[in-house]
C-alpha positions in Angstrom: 6.4 -20.7 -4.4 2.6 -20.1 -4.6 0.8 -20.5 -7.9 -2.6 -18.8 -8.4 -4.4 -20.1 -11.5 -6.7 -17.6 -13.1 -9.3 -18.3 -15.8 -10.6 -15.7 -18.1 -13.5 -15.0 -15.7 -11.1 -14.6 -12.9 -9.1 -12.0 -14.8 -12.3 -10.1 -15.4 -13.1 -10.2 -11.7 -9.6 -9.0 -10.6 -9.7 -5.8 -8.7 -7.6 -3.4 -6.7 -8.1 -2.1 -3.2 -6.3 -0.3 -0.4 -6.9 -0.5 3.3 -6.0 1.9 6.1 -6.6 -0.9 8.7 -4.3 -3.3 6.9 -1.6 -0.6 6.8 -1.9 -0.2 10.6 -1.5 -4.0 11.2 1.4 -4.3 8.7 3.2 -1.3 10.2 3.7 -3.3 13.4 6.5 -5.2 11.7 8.6 -2.1 11.4 8.9 -1.8 15.2 10.4 -5.3 15.3 12.6 -5.1 12.2 13.5 -1.4 11.6 16.6 -2.3 9.6 14.7 -4.4 7.2 12.0 -1.7 6.7 14.6 1.1 6.2 12.2 3.2 4.0 9.9 3.5 7.0 12.4 4.8 9.5 11.3 8.4 9.2 7.7 7.3 10.1 9.0 5.1 13.0 10.9 8.1 14.5 7.7 10.2 14.5 5.6 7.2 15.7 7.8 6.7 18.7 7.3 10.3 19.7 3.6 10.2 19.1 2.9 6.9 21.0 3.0 8.5 24.4 2.4 5.9 27.1 0.4 3.6 24.9 1.6 0.0 25.5 1.6 -1.8 22.1 3.3 -5.0 23.4 0.2 -7.1 22.7 0.1 -5.8 19.1 3.8 -6.5 18.5 3.3 -10.0 19.8 0.9 -10.6 16.9 3.8 -10.6 14.5 5.1 -14.1 13.9 8.7 -15.1 13.7 8.6 -14.8 9.9 6.8 -11.4 9.8 3.4 -12.9 9.2 0.3 -11.4 10.9 -3.0 -13.1 11.7 -5.4 -13.3 8.8 -8.3 -12.0 10.8 -6.5 -8.7 11.1 -5.9 -8.3 7.4 -9.3 -8.9 5.8 -9.8 -8.4 2.1 -11.5 -5.0 1.8 -15.1 -4.7 0.5 -14.4 -1.3 -1.0 -11.7 0.0 -3.3 -10.5 2.5 -0.6 -11.4 1.0 2.7 -11.6 3.3 5.7 -10.2 2.3 9.1 -13.4 2.3 11.1 -15.3 0.1 8.7 -12.5 -2.5 8.7 -12.3 -2.3 12.5 -16.0 -3.1 12.7 -15.4 -6.2 10.6 -12.7 -7.4 12.9 -14.9 -7.0 15.9 -17.3 -9.5 14.3 -14.7 -12.2 13.7 -15.7 -15.5 15.4 -13.6 -16.1 18.5 -12.4 -19.5 17.3 -10.9 -17.9 14.2 -9.1 -15.4 16.3 -7.4 -18.1 18.3 -6.7 -20.3 15.3 -5.1 -17.4 13.3 -2.9 -16.2 16.1 -1.7 -19.8 16.6 -1.0 -20.2 12.9 1.2 -17.1 12.8 3.4 -18.5 15.5 3.8 -21.8 13.6 3.6 -24.2 16.4 5.8 -22.2 18.7 4.4 -21.0 22.1 2.3 -17.9 21.8 3.9 -14.9 23.6 2.7 -14.7 27.2 1.2 -11.2 26.6 -1.4 -13.0 24.3 -1.5 -16.5 25.7 -3.6 -15.6 28.7 -6.1 -13.8 26.5 -6.5 -16.8 24.2 -8.5 -18.5 27.0 -11.2 -16.0 26.2 -10.6 -15.1 22.5 -13.6 -12.9 22.1 -12.4 -10.6 24.9 -8.9 -10.7 23.4 -10.3 -9.7 20.0 -12.1 -6.7 21.5 -9.0 -5.7 23.5 -6.8 -5.8 20.4 -9.4 -3.9 18.4 -9.4 -1.1 21.0 -5.6 -1.0 21.1 -5.3 -0.9 17.3 -7.7 2.0 17.2 -5.6 3.9 19.7 -2.4 3.0 17.9 -3.9 4.2 14.5 -5.0 7.5 16.0 -1.6 8.2 17.5 0.8 7.0 14.9 -0.9 6.7 11.5 -4.0 8.7 11.1 -2.2 12.0 10.6 -0.2 10.5 7.8 -3.1 8.7 6.1 -3.9 11.4 3.5 -0.3 11.2 2.1 -0.3 7.4 2.3 -3.7 7.3 0.5 -2.4 9.6 -2.2 0.5 7.3 -3.0 -1.8 4.2 -2.9 -4.4 5.8 -5.2 -1.6 6.9 -7.5 -0.5 3.3 -7.8 -4.1 2.2 -8.6 -4.2 4.8 -11.4 -0.9 3.5 -12.8 -2.1 -0.1 -12.7 -5.4 0.8 -14.4 -3.4 2.5 -17.2 -1.1 -0.6 -17.5 -4.1 -2.9 -17.8 -5.8 -0.7 -20.4 -2.6 -0.6 -22.5 -1.5 -4.2 -22.4 -3.9 -6.4 -20.5 -2.9 -8.8 -17.8 0.6 -9.4 -19.1 1.5 -5.7 -18.8 -0.4 -5.3 -15.5 1.6 -8.1 -13.8 4.9 -7.3 -15.4 6.1 -4.8 -12.8 4.1 -5.4 -9.7 7.2 -6.8 -8.0 10.2 -9.0 -9.1 8.8 -11.8 -7.0 5.5 -11.8 -9.0 5.4 -13.4 -12.5 2.6 -14.1 -14.9 2.6 -16.8 -17.5 0.1 -19.1 -19.2 -2.7 -18.1 -16.9 -0.7 -18.6 -13.7 0.4 -15.9 -11.3 3.5 -17.1 -9.4 4.6 -15.5 -6.1 8.0 -15.9 -4.5 7.2 -15.0 -0.9 10.0 -14.0 1.5 8.5 -15.9 4.5 8.0 -19.6 4.5 4.8 -21.0 2.8 4.1 -24.5 1.6 4.3 -25.1 -2.1 0.7 -24.2 -3.1 -1.4 -24.2 -6.2 -4.5 -22.2 -5.5 -7.4 -22.1 -8.0 -9.1 -18.6 -8.0 -12.2 -19.6 -9.9 -15.3 -18.0 -8.5 -13.6 -16.1 -5.7 -11.9 -13.2 -7.5 -8.4 -11.9 -7.0 -7.7 -8.7 -5.1 -4.4 -6.9 -5.6 -3.5 -4.5 -2.8 -0.7 -1.9 -3.0 0.6 -1.1 0.4 3.0 1.3 2.1 4.2 -1.0 4.8 5.0 -3.9 2.5 8.5 -4.7 1.1 7.8 -8.0 -0.6 4.6 -9.7 -1.9 2.3 -11.2 0.7 -0.8 -13.4 0.9 -3.0 -14.8 3.7 -1.5 -17.7 5.5 -4.7 -19.7 5.0 -5.3 -20.6 1.4 -9.0 -20.8 2.1 -9.1 -17.0 2.7 -10.3 -14.8 -0.2 -7.4 -14.6 -2.6 -5.5 -11.4 -1.9 -2.0 -10.4 -3.0 -0.3 -7.4 -1.4 2.7 -5.7 -3.0 4.8 -2.5 -2.3 3.2 0.5 -3.9 5.2 2.7 -6.3 6.7 5.8 -4.8 6.6 4.6 -1.1 9.7 6.6 -0.2 8.0 9.8 -1.2 5.4 9.4 1.6 7.9 10.6 4.2 9.7 13.0 1.9 9.8 16.6 3.0 11.6 18.2 0.1 10.8 17.8 -3.6 13.3 16.5 -6.1 15.2 19.1 -8.1 14.1 19.7 -11.7 16.5 20.1 -14.6 18.1 23.5 -14.6 17.3 24.2 -18.2 13.7 23.2 -17.7 13.4 25.6 -14.8 14.7 28.4 -17.1 12.1 27.4 -19.7 8.9 27.0 -17.6 9.9 28.5 -14.3 11.3 26.9 -11.1 8.0 26.0 -9.5 6.6 24.4 -12.6 9.8 22.5 -13.1 9.6 21.2 -9.5 6.0 20.1 -10.1 7.1 18.1 -13.2 9.9 16.5 -11.2 7.5 15.5 -8.4 5.2 13.8 -10.9 7.6 10.9 -11.4 4.4 9.2 -10.0 0.9 10.5 -10.2 0.0 12.8 -7.3 -2.9 15.0 -6.1 -2.8 18.7 -5.7 -2.7 18.3 -1.9 0.3 15.9 -2.1 2.2 18.2 -4.4 1.5 21.2 -2.2 2.8 19.4 0.8 6.0 18.3 -0.9 6.6 21.8 -2.4 5.7 23.7 0.8 3.1 25.9 -1.0 -0.6 26.3 -1.0 -2.9 23.9 -3.1 -4.2 27.0 -4.9 -0.8 27.9 -6.1 -0.2 24.3 -7.3 -3.5 24.3 -9.1 -2.5 27.4 -11.1 0.8 25.9 -12.2 -0.9 22.6 -13.1 -3.4 24.4 -15.3 -0.6 25.9 -17.3 1.2 22.6 -17.5 -2.0 20.9 -18.7 -2.5 23.6 -21.3 1.0 23.0 -22.6 0.3 19.2 -22.8 2.9 18.3 -20.2 0.6 16.8 -17.6 -2.8 15.1 -17.6 -5.2 14.2 -14.9 -7.6 11.4 -13.9 -9.9 10.6 -11.0 -8.9 7.8 -8.6 -11.4 7.2 -5.8 -12.0 10.6 -4.1 -8.8 12.1 -5.5 -7.9 13.8 -8.8 -4.4 12.7 -9.7 -2.0 14.4 -12.1 0.6 12.6 -14.1 3.2 13.6 -16.7 2.4 13.0 -20.3 5.0 11.4 -22.5 6.2 14.9 -23.5 6.3 15.9 -19.8 8.4 12.8 -19.1 10.9 13.7 -21.8 11.2 17.3 -20.6 11.5 16.4 -16.9 14.2 13.7 -17.5 16.1 15.7 -20.0 15.5 13.3 -22.9 15.6 14.6 -26.4 12.3 15.9 -27.8 11.7 15.3 -31.5 10.2 18.2 -33.4 8.3 17.0 -36.5 
């Protein structure tokens, strides 16, 4: 159990961020534990085909026996939506001593795998080698999927912002994950990999909450001295790899048309026009036309999240899409 104590100022400083670089590092765990990360199996299948002859053994050796990864490879982002190259540049500037210490910490006193052990004699060179390898790995296996991943992550940010606006911290933390609870100014985390019992004051450092695609349970840096960051699984992760949209209610399709009904069904989470077009197999222009009609009917709304405009069902749209009774005044 980890307890993070937040004062009023800390709540005011709490922010959200997503990171392409963190996703690349966290995805390494899927190769080692595919059964545990079952939702990511469609991605893993494509990644194996895309990898070519790239040897990622040194990257896989970074994952510790309890799925932890070195803190220097998962820095807290400086921007709400951190790009891969910017985060990679930060990693290249990590002091060599921290590289060595973080890799050793991940392996919890066990011998570091041989594929990394030799490199630790010259940690600066190892750091640069890992950075180059991560860049090649990202380009081959994740960069083509990033627009869809970012859409899911930004949709989560929009949802959390709405929760915070409606009910403050209590509502914000209520459904981040079953292993995250909030009470009396303390955020409690039940982590799936071993940590010491810790009580960490946040005062003055700010808390960053990070939705992630390649996360199944809450996570934090191994070193409590790192900037306080909590990762959690984003809503709608399974839809990242989805190729077919969910079917809408038959009666609704008769009422508003098959395509508009399918769009409403897809909006069980906020989504961008591009995301909807991909899932429906139509052009973004066609989706935009249907969304304009649905907005005019009061069934969907929209809001900007980062560089994307996300659409979401209104309460009336929810009731129609789920077949719930609609009260007529």
